[in-house]
C-alpha positions in Angstrom: 22.5 29.6 24.2 18.9 30.4 23.8 19.7 32.7 20.8 21.5 29.9 19.0 18.7 27.6 19.5 16.2 30.0 17.9 18.4 31.7 15.2 21.2 29.2 14.7 25.0 29.7 15.1 26.6 33.0 14.2 28.1 33.2 10.8 31.7 34.2 10.5 32.6 37.5 9.1 34.0 36.9 5.5 36.5 39.7 5.9 38.0 38.1 9.0 38.1 34.6 7.5 41.5 33.6 6.3 41.8 33.3 2.5 42.5 29.9 1.1 46.2 29.7 0.0 45.9 28.9 -3.7 48.1 30.0 -6.5 46.1 30.5 -9.7 47.4 30.5 -13.2 45.4 32.0 -16.1 46.3 31.8 -19.8 45.2 34.8 -22.0 45.4 35.0 -25.7 46.4 38.2 -27.5 46.3 38.5 -31.2 46.3 35.0 -32.8 49.3 33.0 -31.6 50.6 35.0 -28.7 49.8 34.2 -25.1 50.2 35.8 -21.7 50.4 33.7 -18.5 49.0 35.4 -15.3 49.8 34.2 -11.7 47.7 35.4 -8.8 48.0 34.6 -5.1 51.7 34.9 -4.5 51.2 37.4 -1.8 49.3 34.8 0.2 52.5 32.9 0.5 54.5 36.0 1.6 56.4 36.5 -1.6 57.8 39.9 -2.6 55.9 40.7 -5.8 58.4 43.1 -7.2 61.3 40.7 -6.8 59.2 37.8 -8.2 58.3 39.8 -11.3 61.9 40.6 -11.9 63.0 36.9 -11.4 60.3 35.6 -13.8 61.3 38.1 -16.5 64.9 37.2 -16.2 64.3 33.4 -16.1 62.0 33.3 -19.1 63.7 36.2 -21.0 60.4 37.9 -21.6 58.4 40.8 -20.3 56.7 40.6 -16.9 54.5 43.1 -15.0 52.6 43.2 -11.8 49.2 44.8 -11.3 46.1 44.3 -9.1 43.3 42.0 -10.4 39.5 42.1 -9.9 39.9 40.2 -6.6 42.2 42.9 -5.3 45.2 40.5 -5.3 48.5 41.3 -7.0 48.8 39.5 -10.3 52.0 38.9 -12.3 51.6 38.7 -16.0 54.4 37.1 -18.1 54.6 36.9 -21.8 54.4 33.4 -23.2 52.6 30.1 -22.5 54.7 28.9 -19.6 52.3 27.6 -17.0 54.1 24.4 -16.2 57.6 26.0 -16.1 56.2 28.9 -13.9 54.7 26.4 -11.5 58.0 24.5 -11.1 59.9 27.8 -10.7 57.5 29.0 -7.9 58.0 25.7 -6.2 61.8 25.9 -6.4 62.2 29.6 -5.5 59.5 30.1 -2.9 58.7 26.5 -1.6 55.1 26.7 -2.7 53.6 23.2 -2.7 52.5 21.8 -6.0 49.1 20.9 -4.6 48.3 24.6 -4.0 48.6 25.5 -7.7 45.6 25.4 -10.0 44.6 26.5 -13.5 41.6 28.7 -14.2 39.8 28.1 -17.5 36.6 30.0 -17.8 34.8 29.3 -14.6 36.5 26.0 -13.8 39.5 25.4 -11.6 41.7 22.4 -12.0 45.0 21.3 -10.5 48.1 22.3 -12.4 49.9 19.1 -11.3 47.4 16.3 -10.8 
């Protein structure tokens, strides 16, 4: 096209682009020695958030809640420092590949299972 030669190719609309399927785990500290583990991105893998919250709470015998995060994704927060166990449970229950799981620390993302 003459237009593409002058202006360049059209950019894709970010709203229409498919989101990358990544399950992100975040560890938050409350008080001094207590931790909360958050999991975001389960809905990208077609997981029922309400059922997953109940399953995580039963499995780890702790409180679990679901709410929307800043990226407008549902996020499940579980009491305790259980990132590795939670990753294995997501793999076992919902067949989410281990390569799709990452830890967010500050602004850095790294693989949960390298």
